[in-house]
N, C-alpha and C positions, 0 to 999 in steps of 0.2 A: 504494500500500500504506500502511495506517495505521501510525503509529508505535506502539511498545510503550508500555503504561502498566502500573503496578504497584499491585496491592492486596496488602498483605503479610499472609500467613497463617503460622501457626506451630503446631507440635505441642504438646500439653499438657505433656509431660515435658521439653521443651527448656528449657535455662537453669535447671534446678533449681527448677521451679515448686513452690510449697508450699501446702498447705491450711491452714497455721497462720495466725492473725491476731495481730499484735502492734502495740503502739503505743509511741511513744517521745517524750519531751519534753526530752531533754537535748542535742539537736543543733540548731543554728541556731534558737534560741528567740527571737531578737531581730528577726526579719524577718517578723512575723506579717502585717502589712498587705500587703507586696509579694508574699508567698507566697499569700495569699488571692486577690490579683489574678491571679497566675499560674495558680492552680487554675481560676478562673473563665474565663480566656482559653482554657486547655487544654480545658475542658469544651465551650465554644462551638466550638472548632476540631474537636473530635471529632465533634460532631453534624453539622457541615458536611461533614466528610470521609466519614462513614459513608453519607451520602445521595449527595452529588455525585460521589464517586469512581466510582459506577456510570454516570455520565453523561458525565464529562469527564476529561481527562488532568490529574491532580493531582500529577504527579511533581515539579513545581516549587513546590508549595504551601508557604508559610511561615506557621506558626501565628500569628505576631504580626501579619502584614500581609495575610493572605488576603482580608480583607474588601474591600481595594482592588485585588486582583489580578483578572485575567481568565484563563479557562481554555477550551480548545477542546473541543468535544464529540467523543466517541469511540463513543457508543452507536450500534448499527445502521449503516445505509448512508444517505448523503445522498440526499434525494429529487431527482430530475432536474427536478421542477417548482418546488421551493422549497428553496434551500440551507439554510434554517433549520429544515427538517423532516427527521427521521431515520426511516428505515423499518427495522423489526425483524421478521424472519420467524419465525413460530411456527406449528406444525402444528395446535394446538388452542386453544380459548378458555381452557381451564384453564391452559395454558402461558403464554398472554399475561397472565392475571391473576396468575400466580405470578411472572412477570418483574417486573411493577410492584410487587407486594407485597414482593418482595425488596429493591427500591430503598428503600422507605420503612420497612423493618424489620417488616413485618406478615407473617402467615402464616394458613393456613386455621385457622379457629377463634378468631382473635384480631381479628376485625372486618373481614376481607377475604376474599372467595372469588370463584369464577368467576361466581357469580350476581349479584355487585355491579353495579348499573347505573351508579352514579356515586359518586365519592369524591374529596374534596379534602384534600390534605395541605398544611398551612401551618405554617411556623415563622419567627418574625421574624429569626432568625439564619441562615436558609437561603434561604427563598423559598416558592413555591407550586407544587404539582403537582396538576393536576385531571384525574382519570381519568374517561373516559366510555365506556361500552359502546356499540358501534355497533349501529344497527338497520337500516342500508340495505344490508348485505352487502358493502360496499366494504372492510371491515377487521373485525378482532375488536374493537378498541378504540383510542381515541386518548388522548393525555395532553398537555394544555396546560402548558407549562413557563414559569415566571417566576422565574428566578434571575439576579440582576444580574451575578454573576461569570461567567456562561456566556451572554453576549449572542447567540451564534450558534446557540442552540438554543431554539426556541419551541414545537415540537410533536414528539411521538413517535407513530408509527403502528404498531400491531401488526397483522400480516396474514399470510395464507398466501402461499406462493410464487405461486400463481395470481392472487392479488389484487395482487401487486406490480407488474404491468405490465412496463415496461422493466427495472425492478430485479430481476425474477425470471428473467432470461435467462442466469444463471450455469449452464453446463452442462458435460458432459464429465467427465473424470477429476478426482478430488478433488485440490485443491491440497495439502492435508495430510490424513492419515487418523489415526484413533485410534492412539496408541502411537508415532507418529513422534517422533523426538528430534532436536533441534538443539543445537549447542554454541555458547556465547557467551563470549567472553573480553573483559575490559575492565580498566581501571585505576580503582580506587576513589578516593574523595576523599582518603584518607590515603596514596595512591600505592601501594597494594597491588595486585598482579596477581590478578584473580579469574577463575575459570572456572566457568561454570554450564551445566547441562543442562536444557533445557526440553522437556516432554513434551506432546504434543497430546492434549487430552481432549475436543475437539469439532472435527470436521473442517470445512473449507470444502468443501462437497460439494453440487453442483447438485441431484442427485436428492432430497436431503433439504431443499432450499431454504435451505441455510446459506451465507451469504457471509462469515462471520467464523469463523476458527479460534481456539479457546481453549487456553490453555497452563498447565501447572503446572511449577514448578521446586522441587526438593528440595535444601536446603542451609542453611548457617548464615544467620541473619538479618543483613542488611547494617547498617552503622553508622547509616544514616538511620532505621532502625526499632528502635533501642535508645535508651532514655532513660538519660542518664548524669548523675550528680550526685556531686560530690566533697564528702563530709560534713566537718563541722568536726572530727570525731575522726580524720580521715585515711583513712577507709574510702571506697572507690569503690562506688557503687551503680549497677546496671544492671537495667533491666526492659524488656520489649517495649513498643513504642509504635506508634500509627497502624496497628493491626491492624484490618482492615475486613471486613465481611460480604461473602461471595461464595458463597452456598450452591449456586448452579448448578454452578460449577466444582468445588466440593467433592464434590457428588453424582456428577458425571461421573467424577471421578478415582477415587472409591471403587468405582463400578460397573465402570469400565474394568479396574482391577486384579483385581476379582473374576472378571470374564469371562475375563481372560487366564489366571488360575490355576485356574479351575473351569469351562472352556467347556462341558462336558457338562451339569453341573448348571444352569448359567446358561441354556443352551438349552432344557433340559427344563422348567424353571419357566415359561418364556415361551411354550412351544409345546404343552404338554400340554392336550388338550381338557378343558374344565370347570374348569381351574385359574384362579383369580383372577389376572389379569395385572397386575403392578406397572407403574407408569410407568418407562420406561427413559431414561436420559440426559436427564432433565428434560423437554425438548420434542421428543425423538425418539419414534417410534411403533413399536408392535409390528408393524404392517404393513410396516415397512421392514427387518425383521430379515434379509432376504436380502442386504442391503447390508453387513452386518457380522455374519455368522453364526458358528457355533462353529469352522468351518474357518478363517475369517479370524483369530479370536483365537488359534488354535494357531499360525498363521504369525507373529503379533505376538510370541508367547512365544518362538518359535525365533529370531526376529530379535533380541530383547533378549538372549537367551542367547549368540548368536554375537558380538554387539558388546560384551558385558560391561556392559550398562546398569546392572545392580544394583550392580556394583562402582563404576562411574564416577559415576552420578547419586545413588545412595542410600548409598554408603559401606558396603555389605553385602558379605559374603564371596562370596555366590553368589546366583543367581536363586532357587534352592531355599530359601535362608535368607529372602529377601524374601517368597516365597510363604508360608512357615511363619508369619512375623510377621503378614502380612495376614490369613491364615485363622484365626489363634488370637487375635490382639489387635484386629483391625479397624483402623480409622483414627481417631485422636484429633487433632482440629484445633482450634486456637484461632481463633475467628472474630470476636471483638470485644474491644477492650481499649484502655486508655490509661493514662498515668502522669503524675503531677505531684508536686511537692514541697509538703508542708504542714507546719505546725508540730506538729500533733497526731498525725499518723499516718505510718507508713513502709510502707504497703501499698497496692496498687491491686487492683481487681477485674477479672478476665478471664473470658471465657465459652468453655467447651469444648463442641464438638459431636463425638459419637462415633458412627461408622457400624459396625454389626456385622451379621452374617448372621442372618436369622431364618427363619421358615417361611411358606408361603403368600404372601400379598401383601407380606410383609416380607422375602422372600428377596432375594438379590443386594445385600446391604448397604443395604436400604431401612429397616432398623430403626435409628432415630436417637434419641439421648438427648442432652440438653443440660444443663449444670450450670455453676454459678459456681465460680470458683477464685480464691483469694487469693494474691497474690504479695508476699512480704515483701521489701522493698528491702534489708534487712540480710543477706539470703542471699548466698553467694558469687556473684560475677558470672560471666557466661558465659565459658568458656575458648575457646581457639582450636580445640579438638578437638570434632568433631561428637558430640552425645550419642547414646546408644543409641536404638533404635527406641522410639517414633515420632520422626520428624525434622521440621524446619521445612518449611513449604510456602509457596510464593508462586504467585500466579496472574496471568495476563495475557491480553489479547485482541489478536488481530492480524488485519488485514483480508486477504481473499483477493487473489491477483494478478488484475489486470484481464485479461479475455479478449477 
């Protein structure tokens, strides 16, 4: 079983995010050179993190020394023929292209689509990823990887379960299903006892050809993902940091909640003859709806209600309150951001992605809007009390049990 890794996501309203932009020159004005160097290093670390966190476990990444660190790959499953190759199962060419585009921060309409035959991403601070659409039927596409900090990953292969050969033999009952919840307790770096609840948003399920289960956790951001600075005026500044893109898990989480709370509408949209069918759960297919139909979602809802998941995992009064919040406000998630100290400015820029329900092909939370948000470091810091909805989100991937 693979180990957990964390890509930290956060809701737009957490920690008092503000749209205001301010600047200030009266604090720490005598450290311009070192602060500029700190900003430059933070910017390089952010670029590296946003790409490589999709490929490798960066839980031990140090912003100051990452260039000399090495990280182990976590993407896909190790090929039985080559330990440096990772196999990623996707049901369609579009899903394969979207997976790669998400790694490099591209999207449909921004220079990358399923029709792309070849594409090279190269950055001197990261490395090179070369995408090639396959023509021999052995896979959808391959990616040649050259990142010195990830020496044990040289190739990614996107293919169907049928093309996976020995790697496609995961069969039987799902190891985890949509909506499964696990409890995790641990002691943080400051010796505080922490309890988290992780929700499965992509099952490890043989009939769908999925060997990895993906997870979302809802709770306060941990200390590792808060930038802290003690200002010369005695004020403590806190802003979210190392918030990374993971749109696949975001979409899966949004649709999972919509399906739980509106199973009849979700089912009708996807099964009515003549209706434009939206993509579901990123790389799952409409043809596999019988594996997680409206009756399945009703069972998940009843399971959450019985176990008090809304109260335990979301800090909500009831599952009905959570349903109301989701159906009226949608999901607002912070998917990219960083912070650093500068002489001239006390704000950082973060990016919000909002999932709401639409009509037709935009139903089931596939209507997506993104916007930039400014966070003023002089705002009050986060408190120990979870904010009102929406809440912080974290995502993780975990390998399926061996069979």
